[in-house]
C-alpha positions as a Markdown table, in Angstrom:
| # | Residue | x | y | z |
|---|---|---|---|---|
| 1 | Unk | -37.2 | 126.4 | 274.2 |
| 2 | Unk | -39.5 | 125.7 | 277.1 |
| 3 | Unk | -38.9 | 126.8 | 280.7 |
| 4 | Unk | -38.3 | 123.1 | 281.6 |
| 5 | Unk | -35.4 | 122.9 | 279.1 |
| 6 | Unk | -33.8 | 126.2 | 280.3 |
| 7 | Unk | -34.1 | 125.0 | 283.9 |
| 8 | Unk | -32.4 | 121.7 | 283.1 |
| 9 | Unk | -29.7 | 123.6 | 281.2 |
| 10 | Unk | -29.1 | 126.0 | 284.0 |
| 11 | Unk | -28.9 | 123.1 | 286.5 |
| 12 | Unk | -26.3 | 121.4 | 284.3 |
| 13 | Unk | -24.2 | 124.6 | 284.0 |
| 14 | Unk | -24.3 | 125.0 | 287.8 |
| 15 | Unk | -23.4 | 121.3 | 288.2 |
| 16 | Unk | -20.4 | 121.8 | 285.9 |
| 17 | Unk | -19.2 | 124.9 | 288.0 |
| 18 | Unk | -19.5 | 123.0 | 291.3 |
| 19 | Unk | -17.9 | 119.7 | 290.1 |
| 20 | Unk | -14.9 | 121.5 | 288.6 |
| 21 | Unk | -13.9 | 122.3 | 292.2 |
| 22 | Unk | -14.0 | 118.6 | 293.2 |
| 23 | Unk | -10.5 | 118.3 | 292.0 |
| 24 | Unk | -6.9 | 117.5 | 292.9 |
| 25 | Unk | -3.7 | 118.2 | 290.9 |
| 26 | Unk | -1.3 | 115.6 | 289.8 |
| 27 | Unk | 2.4 | 116.5 | 290.2 |
| 28 | Unk | 3.5 | 115.3 | 286.7 |
| 29 | Unk | 0.8 | 117.0 | 284.6 |
| 30 | Unk | -0.8 | 120.4 | 284.3 |
| 31 | Unk | -4.2 | 118.7 | 284.3 |
| 32 | Unk | -6.4 | 118.2 | 287.3 |
| 33 | Unk | -8.5 | 115.1 | 288.2 |
| 34 | Unk | -11.9 | 116.6 | 288.5 |
| 35 | Unk | -15.5 | 115.5 | 288.8 |
| 36 | Unk | -16.4 | 117.9 | 285.9 |
| 37 | Unk | -16.4 | 115.1 | 283.3 |
| 38 | Unk | -19.0 | 113.4 | 285.4 |
| 39 | Unk | -21.2 | 116.5 | 285.2 |
| 40 | Unk | -20.6 | 116.9 | 281.4 |
| 41 | Unk | -21.6 | 113.2 | 280.9 |
| 42 | Unk | -24.7 | 113.7 | 283.0 |
| 43 | Unk | -25.6 | 116.8 | 280.9 |
| 44 | Unk | -25.2 | 114.8 | 277.7 |
| 45 | Unk | -27.5 | 112.1 | 279.0 |
| 46 | Unk | -30.2 | 114.5 | 280.2 |
| 47 | Unk | -30.1 | 117.0 | 277.3 |
| 48 | Unk | -30.3 | 116.8 | 273.5 |
| 49 | Unk | -27.0 | 117.6 | 271.6 |
| 50 | Unk | -27.7 | 121.3 | 270.9 |
| 51 | Unk | -28.5 | 122.0 | 274.6 |
| 52 | Unk | -25.5 | 120.0 | 275.7 |
| 53 | Unk | -23.3 | 122.1 | 273.4 |
| 54 | Unk | -24.9 | 125.3 | 274.8 |
| 55 | Unk | -24.3 | 124.2 | 278.4 |
| 56 | Unk | -20.6 | 123.5 | 277.7 |
| 57 | Unk | -20.2 | 126.7 | 275.8 |
| 58 | Unk | -21.7 | 128.8 | 278.6 |
| 59 | Unk | -19.4 | 127.1 | 281.1 |
| 60 | Unk | -16.3 | 127.8 | 279.0 |
| 61 | Unk | -17.4 | 131.4 | 278.4 |
| 62 | Unk | -18.0 | 131.9 | 282.1 |
| 63 | Unk | -14.4 | 130.8 | 282.8 |
| 64 | Unk | -13.0 | 132.8 | 279.8 |
| 65 | Unk | -14.4 | 136.0 | 281.1 |
| 66 | Unk | -12.8 | 135.4 | 284.5 |
| 67 | Unk | -15.5 | 133.9 | 286.6 |
| 68 | Unk | -13.9 | 131.3 | 289.0 |
| 69 | Unk | -15.5 | 128.2 | 287.5 |
| 70 | Unk | -12.4 | 126.3 | 286.4 |
| 71 | Unk | -10.7 | 123.9 | 288.8 |
| 72 | Unk | -7.9 | 126.2 | 289.8 |
| 73 | Unk | -9.7 | 129.5 | 289.3 |
| 74 | Unk | -7.7 | 130.5 | 286.3 |
| 75 | Unk | -9.6 | 132.2 | 283.4 |
| 76 | Unk | -8.6 | 132.6 | 279.8 |
| 77 | Unk | -5.1 | 131.5 | 280.5 |
| 78 | Unk | -6.4 | 128.0 | 281.4 |
| 79 | Unk | -8.1 | 127.8 | 277.9 |
| 80 | Unk | -5.0 | 129.0 | 276.1 |
| 81 | Unk | -2.6 | 126.8 | 278.1 |
| 82 | Unk | -1.6 | 123.2 | 277.9 |
| 83 | Unk | -4.9 | 121.8 | 279.1 |
| 84 | Unk | -7.1 | 124.1 | 276.9 |
| 85 | Unk | -7.5 | 121.3 | 274.4 |
| 86 | Unk | -9.6 | 119.4 | 276.9 |
| 87 | Unk | -12.1 | 122.2 | 277.2 |
| 88 | Unk | -12.5 | 122.7 | 273.5 |
| 89 | Unk | -12.8 | 119.0 | 272.8 |
| 90 | Unk | -15.7 | 118.8 | 275.2 |
| 91 | Unk | -17.7 | 121.0 | 272.7 |
| 92 | Unk | -17.4 | 118.1 | 270.3 |
| 93 | Unk | -17.3 | 115.1 | 272.6 |
| 94 | Unk | -20.3 | 115.6 | 274.8 |
| 95 | Unk | -22.8 | 116.7 | 272.1 |
| 96 | Unk | -21.8 | 113.6 | 270.2 |
| 97 | Unk | -22.3 | 111.5 | 273.3 |
| 98 | Unk | -25.8 | 113.1 | 273.6 |
| 99 | Unk | -26.5 | 112.2 | 270.0 |
| 100 | Unk | -25.2 | 108.6 | 270.4 |
| 101 | Unk | -27.0 | 107.9 | 273.7 |
| 102 | Unk | -30.2 | 106.6 | 272.0 |
| 103 | Unk | -33.8 | 107.3 | 272.7 |
| 104 | Unk | -34.4 | 105.0 | 275.7 |
| 105 | Unk | -32.1 | 105.2 | 278.8 |
| 106 | Unk | -29.8 | 102.2 | 278.9 |
| 107 | Unk | -26.9 | 101.8 | 281.3 |
| 108 | Unk | -24.6 | 99.7 | 279.1 |
| 109 | Unk | -25.1 | 102.0 | 276.0 |
| 110 | Unk | -24.7 | 105.1 | 278.0 |
| 111 | Unk | -21.4 | 103.9 | 279.6 |
| 112 | Unk | -20.0 | 102.4 | 276.4 |
| 113 | Unk | -20.8 | 105.4 | 274.2 |
| 114 | Unk | -19.1 | 107.6 | 276.8 |
| 115 | Unk | -16.0 | 105.4 | 277.0 |
| 116 | Unk | -15.8 | 105.0 | 273.2 |
| 117 | Unk | -16.8 | 108.5 | 272.0 |
| 118 | Unk | -16.5 | 111.2 | 274.6 |
| 119 | Unk | -13.4 | 110.0 | 276.5 |
| 120 | Unk | -11.2 | 109.5 | 273.4 |
| 121 | Unk | -12.2 | 112.8 | 271.8 |
| 122 | Unk | -11.5 | 114.6 | 275.1 |
| 123 | Unk | -8.1 | 113.0 | 275.2 |
| 124 | Unk | -7.3 | 113.9 | 271.6 |
| 125 | Unk | -8.0 | 117.6 | 272.5 |
| 126 | Unk | -5.8 | 117.4 | 275.6 |
| 127 | Unk | -3.0 | 115.6 | 273.7 |
| 128 | Unk | -3.0 | 118.2 | 270.9 |
| 129 | Unk | -2.8 | 121.2 | 273.3 |
| 130 | Unk | -0.1 | 119.6 | 275.4 |
| 131 | Unk | 2.0 | 118.7 | 272.3 |
| 132 | Unk | 1.6 | 122.2 | 270.8 |
| 133 | Unk | 1.9 | 124.3 | 274.0 |
| 134 | Unk | 4.5 | 122.4 | 275.8 |
| 135 | Unk | 6.4 | 121.3 | 272.7 |
| 136 | Unk | 6.7 | 117.7 | 273.8 |
| 137 | Unk | 6.5 | 114.3 | 272.0 |
| 138 | Unk | 3.5 | 112.1 | 271.7 |
| 139 | Unk | 4.7 | 109.6 | 274.4 |
| 140 | Unk | 5.3 | 112.3 | 277.0 |
| 141 | Unk | 1.9 | 113.9 | 276.1 |
| 142 | Unk | 0.2 | 110.5 | 276.6 |
| 143 | Unk | 1.8 | 110.2 | 280.0 |
| 144 | Unk | 0.6 | 113.6 | 281.0 |
| 145 | Unk | -2.8 | 113.8 | 279.3 |
| 146 | Unk | -4.1 | 110.3 | 279.0 |
| 147 | Unk | -2.6 | 107.5 | 281.1 |
| 148 | Unk | -3.2 | 109.1 | 284.5 |
| 149 | Unk | -6.8 | 109.7 | 283.8 |
| 150 | Unk | -8.1 | 106.6 | 282.1 |
| 151 | Unk | -9.2 | 104.6 | 285.2 |
| 152 | Unk | -10.9 | 107.6 | 286.8 |
| 153 | Unk | -12.7 | 108.5 | 283.5 |
| 154 | Unk | -14.0 | 105.0 | 283.0 |
| 155 | Unk | -15.3 | 105.1 | 286.6 |
| 156 | Unk | -16.9 | 108.6 | 286.1 |
| 157 | Unk | -18.4 | 107.5 | 282.8 |
| 158 | Unk | -20.0 | 104.5 | 284.4 |
| 159 | Unk | -21.3 | 106.4 | 287.5 |
| 160 | Unk | -22.7 | 109.1 | 285.3 |
| 161 | Unk | -24.4 | 106.5 | 283.1 |
| 162 | Unk | -26.0 | 104.9 | 286.1 |
| 163 | Unk | -27.2 | 108.2 | 287.5 |
| 164 | Unk | -28.2 | 109.4 | 284.0 |
| 165 | Unk | -30.4 | 106.4 | 283.4 |
| 166 | Unk | -32.1 | 106.9 | 286.8 |
| 167 | Unk | -32.7 | 110.6 | 286.3 |
| 168 | Unk | -33.8 | 110.2 | 282.7 |
| 169 | Unk | -36.5 | 107.7 | 283.8 |
| 170 | Unk | -37.6 | 110.1 | 286.5 |
| 171 | Unk | -37.8 | 113.0 | 284.1 |
| 172 | Unk | -39.8 | 110.9 | 281.6 |
| 173 | Unk | -42.4 | 110.1 | 284.2 |
| 174 | Unk | -43.1 | 113.8 | 284.8 |
């Protein structure tokens, strides 16, 4: 790996840590609305799949060992609780997004691949953990893990796609 790649990865990890704190809780779900998925999307647009996976893994490991990088400052208990499935799903969702983004930056492709690949995989992980940990049915899990987040996730995916295209073009020029 080159210094430039490591620098981009470090910046993406830092962005994940910062955007996790741009958050607010919803009273009817243990999940938070955060800007973190924006940062994860941006990482996928700027990095190849293996580096995207590494960034997410580093972020998760930082939280697991107790660094206050998760939205509410929890550590390992956050990963083993009802929303832990979201975190582990990101390890699949965003490297796949990076793989599916294509070679040339394209706003429509970036946004659509995010909405059709990363968002559903993330929801699947969150649904699974809520159903298993909270011992609830699929409909209740959908109302806690999916429905409240759809609109915001589509907005964040589109905003990240827009910024990702701009940044990718800038990075290609240098």
